[in-house]
C-alpha positions as CSV (number, residue, x, y, z in Angstrom):
1,M,0.0,0.0,0.0
2,S,1.4,3.4,-1.0
3,S,1.6,6.3,1.4
4,A,-1.3,8.1,-0.3
5,D,-3.6,5.0,0.0
6,R,-2.5,4.6,3.6
7,L,-3.3,8.2,4.4
8,A,-6.7,8.0,2.7
9,S,-7.6,4.8,4.6
10,Q,-6.6,6.5,7.9
11,F,-8.6,9.6,7.0
12,S,-11.7,7.4,6.2
13,A,-11.3,5.5,9.5
14,S,-10.9,8.7,11.4
15,A,-14.0,10.2,9.7
16,F,-16.0,7.0,10.4
17,S,-15.0,7.0,14.1
18,K,-16.3,10.6,14.4
19,A,-19.6,10.0,12.5
20,V,-21.9,9.3,15.4
21,E,-25.1,9.7,13.3
22,L,-23.8,7.2,10.7
23,K,-23.0,4.7,13.5
24,K,-26.5,5.0,14.9
25,R,-28.0,4.4,11.4
26,I,-25.8,1.3,10.8
27,L,-26.6,-0.2,14.2
28,F,-30.3,0.5,13.6
29,T,-30.2,-1.3,10.2
30,L,-28.3,-4.3,11.7
31,G,-30.8,-4.5,14.6
32,A,-33.8,-4.4,12.2
33,L,-32.3,-7.1,10.0
34,I,-31.7,-9.3,13.1
35,V,-35.3,-8.9,14.1
36,Y,-36.3,-9.9,10.6
37,R,-34.1,-13.0,10.7
38,L,-35.5,-14.0,14.1
39,G,-39.0,-13.8,12.7
40,T,-38.1,-16.2,9.9
41,Y,-37.8,-18.9,12.5
42,V,-41.2,-18.3,14.3
43,P,-43.5,-21.0,12.8
44,L,-47.2,-20.6,12.1
45,P,-49.5,-22.1,14.8
46,G,-51.0,-25.5,14.0
47,I,-48.3,-26.8,11.6
48,D,-46.6,-30.2,11.7
49,A,-43.0,-29.1,10.8
50,T,-41.9,-32.7,9.9
51,I,-44.6,-33.3,7.3
52,L,-44.2,-29.8,5.9
53,S,-40.5,-30.4,5.4
54,Q,-41.2,-33.6,3.5
55,V,-43.7,-31.9,1.2
56,F,-41.5,-28.9,0.5
57,Q,-38.5,-31.1,-0.4
58,Q,-40.7,-32.7,-3.1
59,N,-41.7,-29.3,-4.6
60,A,-38.7,-27.1,-4.0
61,G,-37.0,-27.7,-7.3
62,G,-39.0,-25.1,-9.3
63,I,-40.1,-21.6,-8.8
64,L,-41.2,-22.4,-5.2
65,G,-37.5,-22.8,-4.3
66,M,-36.7,-19.4,-5.8
67,F,-39.5,-17.9,-3.7
68,D,-38.0,-19.5,-0.6
69,M,-34.6,-18.1,-1.5
70,L,-36.1,-14.5,-1.7
71,A,-37.9,-15.1,1.6
72,G,-34.7,-16.2,3.4
73,G,-36.0,-19.8,4.0
74,A,-39.2,-18.5,5.7
75,L,-41.4,-20.3,3.2
76,S,-39.9,-23.8,3.7
77,R,-40.2,-23.4,7.5
78,M,-43.7,-21.8,7.0
79,T,-43.1,-19.0,9.5
80,I,-44.9,-15.8,10.2
81,F,-42.8,-14.1,7.4
82,A,-43.6,-16.8,4.8
83,L,-45.0,-14.2,2.4
84,N,-42.0,-12.0,3.0
85,I,-42.3,-8.6,1.4
86,M,-43.6,-9.8,-2.0
87,P,-47.2,-8.6,-1.5
88,Y,-45.9,-5.1,-0.9
89,I,-43.9,-5.3,-4.1
90,S,-46.9,-6.6,-6.1
91,A,-49.0,-3.8,-4.7
92,S,-46.4,-1.2,-5.7
93,I,-46.4,-2.6,-9.2
94,I,-50.2,-2.3,-9.4
95,V,-50.2,1.3,-8.1
96,Q,-47.5,2.4,-10.6
97,L,-49.4,0.6,-13.4
98,M,-52.6,2.4,-12.4
99,A,-50.8,5.7,-13.0
100,V,-50.9,5.0,-16.7
101,V,-54.7,4.4,-16.9
102,S,-56.0,6.5,-14.0
103,P,-55.7,10.3,-14.2
104,H,-56.2,10.6,-10.5
105,I,-53.2,8.4,-9.7
106,D,-51.2,10.3,-12.3
107,Q,-52.1,13.6,-10.8
108,L,-51.1,12.4,-7.3
109,K,-47.6,11.6,-8.7
110,K,-47.2,15.2,-9.6
111,E,-48.3,16.7,-6.3
112,G,-45.0,16.2,-4.6
113,E,-44.7,15.0,-1.0
114,A,-48.5,15.0,-0.3
115,G,-49.2,12.9,-3.4
116,R,-46.4,10.5,-2.5
117,R,-47.9,10.0,1.0
118,T,-51.3,9.2,-0.6
119,L,-49.8,6.7,-3.0
120,N,-47.9,5.1,-0.2
121,Q,-51.2,4.7,1.7
122,Y,-52.9,3.1,-1.4
123,T,-49.9,0.7,-1.6
124,R,-50.3,-0.3,2.0
125,Y,-54.0,-1.0,1.5
126,G,-53.1,-3.1,-1.5
127,T,-50.5,-5.0,0.4
128,V,-53.0,-6.0,3.1
129,F,-55.5,-7.1,0.4
130,L,-53.0,-9.2,-1.6
131,A,-51.4,-10.7,1.6
132,A,-54.9,-11.7,2.8
133,I,-55.6,-13.4,-0.6
134,Q,-52.3,-15.2,-0.6
135,G,-52.5,-16.1,3.1
136,Y,-55.9,-17.7,2.6
137,G,-54.6,-19.6,-0.5
138,I,-51.7,-20.9,1.6
139,A,-54.0,-21.9,4.5
140,V,-56.2,-23.9,2.1
141,G,-53.2,-25.4,0.4
142,L,-51.6,-26.4,3.8
143,E,-54.8,-28.3,4.7
144,G,-54.4,-30.4,1.6
145,M,-50.8,-31.3,2.1
146,T,-50.0,-34.8,3.2
147,G,-46.7,-36.6,3.9
148,G,-45.5,-39.9,2.8
149,A,-47.7,-41.8,5.2
150,G,-50.8,-39.8,4.4
151,A,-50.5,-37.6,7.6
152,S,-51.7,-34.0,7.2
153,A,-49.3,-31.1,7.5
154,V,-52.0,-29.2,9.6
155,I,-52.7,-30.5,13.1
156,D,-56.3,-29.2,13.4
157,P,-57.6,-28.0,10.0
158,G,-60.8,-25.9,9.8
159,F,-62.1,-22.4,9.9
160,M,-60.0,-21.3,13.0
161,F,-56.8,-22.5,11.4
162,R,-57.5,-20.6,8.2
163,L,-58.4,-17.4,10.1
164,T,-55.3,-17.7,12.3
165,T,-53.1,-18.3,9.3
166,V,-54.4,-15.4,7.3
167,I,-54.1,-13.0,10.3
168,T,-50.6,-14.2,11.1
169,L,-49.3,-13.9,7.5
170,V,-50.9,-10.5,6.9
171,G,-49.5,-9.3,10.2
172,G,-46.0,-10.6,9.3
173,T,-46.1,-8.9,5.9
174,V,-47.3,-5.6,7.3
175,F,-44.6,-5.7,10.0
176,L,-41.9,-6.3,7.3
177,M,-43.4,-3.4,5.3
178,W,-43.2,-1.1,8.3
179,L,-39.7,-2.4,9.1
180,G,-38.5,-1.7,5.6
181,E,-39.8,1.9,5.8
182,Q,-38.1,2.4,9.2
183,I,-34.7,1.2,7.7
184,T,-35.1,3.6,4.8
185,D,-35.9,6.5,7.1
186,R,-33.7,5.8,10.1
187,G,-31.1,3.4,8.8
188,I,-28.8,3.0,5.7
189,G,-30.0,1.9,2.3
190,N,-33.4,0.9,0.9
191,G,-35.2,-1.1,3.5
192,I,-37.2,-3.3,1.2
193,S,-34.1,-4.2,-0.9
194,L,-32.1,-4.9,2.3
195,I,-34.7,-7.3,3.6
196,I,-34.5,-9.3,0.4
197,F,-30.7,-9.0,0.5
198,A,-30.6,-10.3,4.1
199,G,-32.7,-13.3,3.2
200,I,-30.4,-14.3,0.3
201,V,-27.2,-13.7,2.2
202,A,-28.4,-15.6,5.3
203,N,-28.8,-18.8,3.3
204,L,-25.7,-18.3,1.2
205,P,-23.4,-20.4,3.4
206,L,-25.9,-23.3,3.3
207,G,-25.9,-23.0,-0.5
208,V,-22.1,-23.2,-0.6
209,A,-22.1,-26.2,1.7
210,Q,-24.7,-28.0,-0.5
211,T,-22.7,-27.3,-3.6
212,F,-19.5,-28.8,-2.1
213,E,-21.5,-31.7,-0.8
214,L,-22.7,-32.3,-4.4
215,A,-19.1,-32.3,-5.6
216,R,-18.1,-34.7,-2.8
217,T,-20.8,-37.2,-3.6
218,G,-20.0,-37.0,-7.3
219,S,-23.3,-35.4,-8.4
220,I,-21.3,-32.7,-10.1
221,S,-17.7,-32.9,-11.2
222,S,-14.8,-30.9,-9.7
223,G,-14.4,-29.2,-13.1
224,F,-18.0,-28.0,-13.1
225,L,-17.6,-26.8,-9.5
226,L,-14.6,-24.7,-10.6
227,F,-16.6,-23.4,-13.6
228,I,-19.4,-22.3,-11.2
229,G,-16.8,-20.4,-9.1
230,I,-15.4,-18.7,-12.2
231,M,-18.9,-17.9,-13.5
232,V,-19.9,-16.3,-10.2
233,V,-16.8,-14.1,-10.1
234,A,-17.3,-13.1,-13.8
235,V,-21.0,-12.3,-13.3
236,I,-20.2,-10.1,-10.2
237,A,-17.5,-8.2,-12.1
238,F,-19.9,-7.7,-15.1
239,I,-22.7,-6.5,-12.9
240,V,-20.4,-3.9,-11.2
241,Y,-19.1,-2.7,-14.6
242,M,-22.6,-2.4,-16.1
243,E,-24.2,-0.8,-13.0
244,R,-21.5,1.9,-13.0
245,A,-21.9,2.6,-16.8
246,Q,-23.5,5.9,-17.7
247,R,-23.9,8.2,-20.6
248,R,-22.9,11.8,-19.8
249,V,-25.0,14.4,-21.7
250,I,-23.2,17.8,-21.7
251,V,-25.3,20.7,-20.5
252,Q,-24.2,24.3,-21.2
253,Y,-25.3,27.3,-19.2
254,P,-25.0,30.7,-20.9
255,K,-23.3,33.7,-19.3
256,R,-25.7,36.3,-17.7
257,Q,-25.2,39.7,-16.4
258,V,-25.7,40.2,-12.6
259,S,-25.3,43.4,-10.5
260,G,-23.3,46.0,-12.3
261,N,-21.1,44.7,-15.1
262,K,-20.4,41.4,-13.5
263,M,-21.0,38.3,-15.5
264,A,-22.0,35.0,-14.0
265,G,-22.5,31.5,-15.4
266,G,-21.1,30.3,-18.7
267,N,-20.1,27.0,-17.2
268,S,-20.8,23.6,-18.5
269,S,-21.7,20.4,-16.7
270,H,-23.0,17.0,-17.6
271,M,-26.2,15.0,-16.9
272,P,-25.4,11.4,-16.1
273,L,-27.9,8.9,-17.6
274,K,-27.3,5.4,-16.2
275,L,-27.3,2.4,-18.5
276,N,-29.5,0.6,-16.0
277,T,-31.8,3.3,-14.6
278,A,-34.2,0.8,-13.1
279,G,-31.6,-1.0,-11.0
280,V,-32.7,-4.3,-9.4
281,I,-36.4,-3.4,-9.5
282,P,-37.3,-5.2,-12.8
283,P,-36.1,-8.7,-11.7
284,I,-37.8,-8.3,-8.3
285,F,-41.0,-7.1,-9.9
286,A,-40.9,-10.0,-12.4
287,S,-40.2,-12.6,-9.7
288,S,-43.1,-11.3,-7.5
289,L,-45.6,-11.4,-10.4
290,L,-44.5,-14.9,-11.4
291,L,-44.7,-16.1,-7.8
292,L,-48.1,-14.6,-7.2
293,P,-50.2,-17.2,-9.1
294,V,-47.7,-20.1,-9.0
295,T,-47.4,-20.2,-5.2
296,L,-51.0,-21.3,-4.9
297,A,-50.5,-23.8,-7.8
298,N,-47.6,-25.5,-5.9
299,F,-49.4,-25.7,-2.6
300,T,-52.6,-27.2,-4.2
301,A,-50.8,-29.7,-6.4
302,G,-53.0,-32.8,-6.7
303,Q,-56.0,-31.0,-5.1
304,G,-56.8,-28.2,-7.6
305,P,-57.7,-28.2,-11.3
306,A,-55.4,-29.7,-13.9
307,W,-54.4,-26.4,-15.5
308,L,-52.8,-25.3,-12.2
309,E,-50.5,-28.3,-12.2
310,Q,-49.7,-27.8,-15.9
311,T,-48.9,-24.1,-15.2
312,T,-46.5,-25.1,-12.4
313,Q,-44.7,-27.6,-14.7
314,M,-44.4,-25.1,-17.5
315,L,-43.1,-22.3,-15.2
316,A,-40.3,-24.5,-13.7
317,H,-36.8,-23.3,-14.1
318,G,-35.3,-23.9,-17.5
319,K,-38.7,-24.4,-19.2
320,P,-39.2,-22.3,-22.4
321,L,-42.4,-20.7,-21.0
322,Y,-40.6,-19.6,-17.8
323,I,-37.7,-18.2,-19.7
324,A,-40.0,-16.3,-22.2
325,V,-42.3,-14.8,-19.5
326,Y,-39.4,-13.9,-17.2
327,T,-37.4,-12.3,-20.0
328,F,-40.4,-10.3,-21.2
329,M,-41.3,-9.1,-17.7
330,I,-37.8,-7.9,-17.1
331,I,-37.6,-6.0,-20.3
332,F,-41.1,-4.5,-19.8
333,F,-40.3,-3.3,-16.3
334,C,-37.0,-1.9,-17.4
335,F,-38.8,0.5,-19.8
336,F,-41.7,1.0,-17.5
337,Y,-39.8,1.9,-14.4
338,T,-37.4,4.1,-16.4
339,A,-40.4,6.0,-17.8
340,V,-41.7,6.4,-14.2
341,V,-38.4,7.8,-12.7
342,F,-37.3,9.9,-15.6
343,N,-39.5,12.2,-17.6
344,P,-37.7,13.7,-20.6
345,K,-40.3,16.5,-21.1
346,D,-40.0,17.7,-17.4
347,T,-36.2,17.5,-17.6
348,A,-36.1,19.6,-20.8
349,D,-38.5,22.2,-19.3
350,N,-36.4,22.5,-16.1
351,L,-33.3,23.0,-18.2
352,R,-34.9,25.7,-20.2
353,K,-36.2,27.4,-17.0
354,Y,-32.7,27.7,-15.7
355,G,-31.2,28.7,-19.1
356,G,-29.4,25.4,-19.7
357,F,-29.3,23.6,-23.1
358,V,-27.6,20.7,-24.8
359,P,-25.1,21.9,-27.3
360,G,-26.5,21.5,-30.9
361,I,-30.0,20.8,-29.6
362,R,-32.8,23.4,-29.5
363,P,-34.4,23.9,-26.1
364,G,-37.9,22.6,-25.4
365,K,-39.4,19.8,-27.5
366,N,-36.2,19.0,-29.4
367,T,-34.3,18.5,-26.1
368,A,-37.1,16.3,-24.7
369,D,-37.0,14.2,-27.9
370,Y,-33.2,14.0,-27.7
371,F,-33.3,12.8,-24.0
372,D,-36.0,10.3,-25.0
373,H,-33.9,9.0,-27.9
374,V,-30.8,8.6,-25.8
375,L,-32.7,7.0,-22.8
376,T,-34.5,4.5,-25.1
377,R,-31.2,3.2,-26.5
378,L,-29.6,3.1,-23.0
379,T,-32.7,1.3,-21.6
380,A,-32.7,-1.2,-24.5
381,V,-29.1,-2.2,-23.7
382,G,-29.8,-2.2,-19.9
383,A,-32.8,-4.4,-20.4
384,L,-30.9,-7.0,-22.4
385,Y,-28.1,-6.9,-19.8
386,L,-30.6,-7.6,-17.0
387,A,-32.3,-10.3,-18.9
388,A,-29.0,-12.0,-19.7
389,I,-27.8,-11.7,-16.1
390,C,-31.0,-13.1,-14.6
391,V,-31.8,-15.9,-17.2
392,L,-28.6,-17.3,-18.5
393,P,-26.9,-18.4,-15.2
394,E,-30.2,-19.7,-13.8
395,L,-30.9,-21.6,-17.0
396,L,-27.5,-23.3,-16.6
397,I,-28.1,-24.0,-12.9
398,A,-31.6,-25.3,-13.6
399,K,-30.0,-28.2,-15.5
400,T,-28.0,-29.3,-12.4
401,A,-28.7,-29.6,-8.7
402,V,-26.8,-26.4,-7.8
403,P,-28.8,-24.1,-5.4
404,F,-30.5,-21.0,-6.6
405,Y,-28.1,-18.7,-4.6
406,F,-25.6,-18.8,-7.4
407,G,-28.2,-17.7,-10.0
408,G,-28.1,-14.4,-11.8
409,T,-31.1,-12.9,-9.9
410,S,-29.7,-13.5,-6.5
411,L,-26.2,-12.2,-7.4
412,L,-27.7,-9.2,-9.1
413,I,-29.7,-8.3,-5.9
414,V,-26.7,-8.9,-3.6
415,V,-24.2,-6.9,-5.7
416,T,-26.6,-4.0,-6.5
417,V,-27.9,-3.6,-2.9
418,T,-24.3,-3.7,-1.6
419,M,-23.2,-1.0,-4.0
420,D,-26.1,1.2,-3.2
421,T,-25.6,0.8,0.6
422,V,-21.8,1.5,0.3
423,T,-22.6,4.6,-1.8
424,Q,-25.0,5.9,0.9
425,V,-22.4,5.2,3.6
426,Q,-19.8,7.2,1.6
427,S,-22.3,10.1,1.2
428,H,-22.9,10.2,4.9
429,L,-19.2,10.3,5.6
430,L,-18.7,13.1,3.1
431,A,-21.6,15.1,4.6
432,H,-20.1,14.6,8.0
433,Q,-16.7,15.9,6.8
434,Y,-18.4,19.0,5.4
435,E,-20.2,19.6,8.6
436,G,-16.9,19.4,10.5
437,L,-15.3,21.9,8.2
438,I,-18.3,24.3,8.5
439,K,-18.1,24.1,12.3
440,K,-14.4,24.8,12.3
441,S,-14.8,27.8,10.1
442,K,-17.5,29.2,12.4
443,L,-15.3,28.8,15.4
444,R,-12.5,30.6,13.7
445,G,-14.8,33.4,12.6
446,R,-15.9,33.9,16.2
């Protein structure tokens, strides 16, 4: 390590030791995630855990296993957090889609903080509604589950079991929704993403142990195990590279005369347009929508109509229908979410309001069309990148017995959330350093 690097690391360590507010935020985030992990081990009342484990092992190879991965193992243990945060994500999708067809929702989006609070309230109501439907479906499905000897997975089936299950699962989802909001407001990073991140990372050591056990027993060769390790490292490096990629659009501000004969402005800056503006949202949205109907189909296997079982089989990992639907959803949500978070017309109007312009492009409609053209091309590349990252590794893993934790979706969530959280930590450190400089300058002035 050079002297400059050593000095920078000492400065960062010194700044971190003095950032009391950042420490409190990090400790709060860790404490909230510990509470979440403890809840994934609190079982639903009235469940025979042994029978449930046998049934889940028979159905965990498809999309149900991926749901359990995102839920941090809470589904296979059928705990109070079995639904995880997925109903909240599904409700968020529905509310955002409603903005396209409902003028009222679209108007609320433009009303600033007050409109955002109203939309959040709609999302919470939708979360309770969807969680109640999924909870009732799970309760009915659990009553139909039987083990190898014909024993039921539910100790005392009936109305009270269904009511208790629905209330417990809805309460668990609402608590996670509240916990995620608290992490976002009082902790570090996006709370919802961190909850999913914690579930994946918590089971990662088990996935590594299972993979080495497969190599030890001869289910996979040592060469294939080495290939998986190289693939994971390559996918992580590719994700980091693509997530940092951006198109810098030059914006010029003209000179203007201020008091007297003084001239101000005349500087140029750039507007960074990320290659992947949507981030990790499209795969999570696509997974939640795929899991919404298929969860019930897995739990009612052998009890429901034949088309439910056929849907489950066709939507298994590696099947053409699963790949086609998953890829389409990822690409669709890339364009949809980018259109939600970035409005070219509003951006062009704001530039013209402050006198800024893109060199060679006329202000107003031409600038908006230019932003739309650039963003469409960037989003097309970003959508293909996300689809390749999420589908290709999982398609390879689906042909073997390797756990889902090494798939593209899980790696994308882990790497992206880690990068976002580290960026926020660095922002807090930088803000703390500026606060210290301002305080010192005030003391010297006095």
